[in-house]
N, C-alpha and C positions, 0 to 999 in steps of 0.2 A: 761665534767662537765655540769650538768644540773641545771638551776635555775628556780624556780617557782615564778612568780610575780602574786600572787593570792589575790583577794579581798573577802569581805564577800558575803555570799549567795545572789544572784540576784542583787548585786550592780555592777556598771560598773567601769572599769579601769579609773582612773583620766587622762583625755586627756592632762592635763597640765604637767604631769610628763615628764621631759625632756628626760630621757633615752628611754621611749617608743616612744615618738614623733621622736627623732633623728634616731633611728633604722628604724622606719617605713618610714620616708622620704628618707633615704638612699636606702632602699630596693626598693622603688617605682621607683627610678631613674636608678637602675642597669639593665644591659642587660643580665648578666650572672647568673640569678636567676632561680632555678627550682621551679615551683609552683605545689603543690599537693592540689587539691580541693576534699575534702571527703564529701560524702553524705551517710547517713544511718539512720535507725530508732534508737532511744535511746534504750539501752540495747542490741545492736547488736555486742558488742565488739569493737566499734569504737575507744575508747581511747587506748585499749590494742594494736590494730593493728597500730595506728598512732605512739604510743610510740616505737613499734618494728621497723617500717620503719625508723623513725628518728634516732633510735639507730644505724642502719646500714648505714644510709646516711653519706658519708665521708666528711662532711663539717658543717659549722654553720647552725643552723635551728631555726626557730621560729614557734610556734603553736598558732594560733588565734582560740580559741575555740568557737563554737556555734555562728557563725556570723549571719546567717539567714538574718534578715532585718536590721542589723546594718548599719549605714551610712559609717563607716570605721571600720577596725579591732581593733581600739583603743576603740570601744564601747562594747567590749565583756566582758564576765564574768571573764575570766583569760587569761593570756599570759604566755607561757612557752618558755624559751630560752635554747638551747643546744649549748654550746660553743666548737667549734672545728675549726681548721684551714682547709680551703677549701672553694669552691664556695658555696654560701648560698642557702638555701631552705626555702620555706614558706609553711606551712600546714594550710589550712583554713577548718574548720569543719562546715557543714550544717546538722542539725538534724531534723527529722520528717518533711521533706519537700517533696512535690511532685517533681518528676523528671523533668517535664517540667519547673517548677519554678526554679529549680536548674540550668538547662541548659540555661535559659533565663535571669539569674541574671546579674547585672552589674559586669564586670570584674574590680576589684579594682587595680590589678597589671597587667598592660598591657605590660610592657617590660619584657618578660620572655624568657629564653633560652629553657627550657623544660616546658611543661604544661600538666598535667594529671588530668582527672576527674576520681575519684575512687569511685565506688559503693560497699559498704559493706552490705552483707545480712547474716542473721542467720535463721536457720530453724524455722518455725512458732511455733512448740511445745515449744522449749526452749526460744524463744524470748517472746512469750506471757506469758509463766510461769514467766519469769523474770519481765515483766511489771506488772503481777498480784501480785507478791510477793514484789514488790518495796515499800519500806517504805517511800513514799513521797506522795505529793498531786496527782502527776501523777498516781502513783500506786493505790491510793484510787479511783480515777476516773475510772481507768480501771476495778477495781473490782465492782464498784457500778453503773456506768453510762452506759447504753446500747448505747446511742448515741455516747459517746466518744469511746467506744470499737469498734463500727462499723467504726468510723473514722480511728482508728489505723489499723484495719484489712484492710480497703481499701487502706491505705498507704502501707502496706506490699505487697498487690497485685500489686500495681503500681510499687513498687521496683522490685518485682519478674519478672514482664513482661519486665521491662527495663533491668534487669540482663540477661535475655535470649536473648534479642536483642543485648546488648553490647558485649556479649561473642563472637559474630561473627562480631563485628564492627571494627571501626578504632583503630589504635594503641594507641591513647591518651585517650581512654575510657577503663578503667581497672576495672574488677570485682574481688572482693575477697569474696569467700565463707568462712565465719567464721568457720564453722564446719570443713572444710578441712584444713584451716589454723591452727587450734588447733592440728590436729593429723598427718599432712603429711609434713615432711621436704622437700621432693622433690617439693611439691606444693609451699612451702615458697620460695624455690630457684627460681622457675619459676616466681613467682610474683615479686621478687626483680629484676630479669633480665628484666621483662617487664617495670619496672620503671627506668631502666638504673642505678641500684644500684649494686655495686659489692657484690657478695654473696660468699665471701671466707670462712667465718665461720658463720654458722647460729646459732643464739641465740634466742630461742623462748620467753624468758622473761615471765615466768609464774607467776611472782609477779604481782598481780593486781595493777594497777595504784592507787595512793593515791589521785586522783582527779576524778571528774565525778561520785561521789557517791559510787564507788566501786561496788562489786557484790550485787545483791538484796538478796542473800542468805547468804553470808559469809563476807560481808564488804570488807576489804582490806587484809584479811588473805591470806597467800601464798597458792597456789593450789598444793597439793601433787600428785594428779592423774589427768593428763590432760583430761581424759575422763569425768571428772566431768562437764566440760563445755557443754557437749552434753547430760547430764542426769539430768538437772535441773528440768525438768517437772515431774519427777517421784514422787516428794512429793505432786503433785497436781493431779495425775492421777485419784484418786478416788473422786475428787471434782466436783460435777455435774455442778456448776456454771462456773467453768473453762472449763470443757470438752464440754459445750454447744457451745463454739466457733467453734468446729470442725464438726458441722453439715453442715457447708458451704463446699460443694464439690469442689468449685473452688480453695480453699486453697490447697487441695490435688493435683488437676490437675496442678497447677502452681509449687508446691513444688517438684513433682516427678522428673522432668528432672534436677533439681538442687541438691536435697538431697537424692533422692531415694524414695522408697515407704513408706509413713508415716503409712500405715496400719500395716506394720511390727512392727513399734514402739508401736502402740496401743495394739497389740496382745501379745507383750513380757511382 
């Protein structure tokens, strides 16, 4: 059973609400908690993957979304509870954040049994297409502000470099390639195992979450063809303003070991 405690856009959860405060204080004091700290650029499939992980997690879970610089998880945009019997898990989301800032942030939940840092990345063509088509202020800035676009591209490069380093790093730094996650069940099983979550029956949950703005292209409509997730950029392929992004050769150099040759995508 999943319950969404959601407030209006850009407003904060009321810290005085006793159920939020009580659950938060209990979780802070427990030693048997699994902590999942997620970092990824917005439009990278973060919410879909978090929902999928917590769906398979065999116990109670709470998702504190978009913490970033919040003093406590109670200062976030929304909180989602998933009610199950079993040891609890906490998922904290950090979005559009430099990896060094993510790793050096204050650890709010210090008493944890398992602690994972999870980096989610999406290929630059479809990520930037989603940012470009996004019908929000963030999307407008990405379409019209060169400075903002450069900032987002630099963030993607930072995440890509960290992804390549984390892939050969310690066991608590987990990478998830969104493209592979969409298409490869064996990859999904491998990632659940690395998070110490039983993978008895994989469910990919292709229903887009009804929070986090949905898809930039289709809102929260169900996806009938899972390959759509990796073909979002096709509608912008002839748009010179969008394609100017890919004059940056470093994007291709960083992307190739993660996603394969992007030149193949351009020529198709």
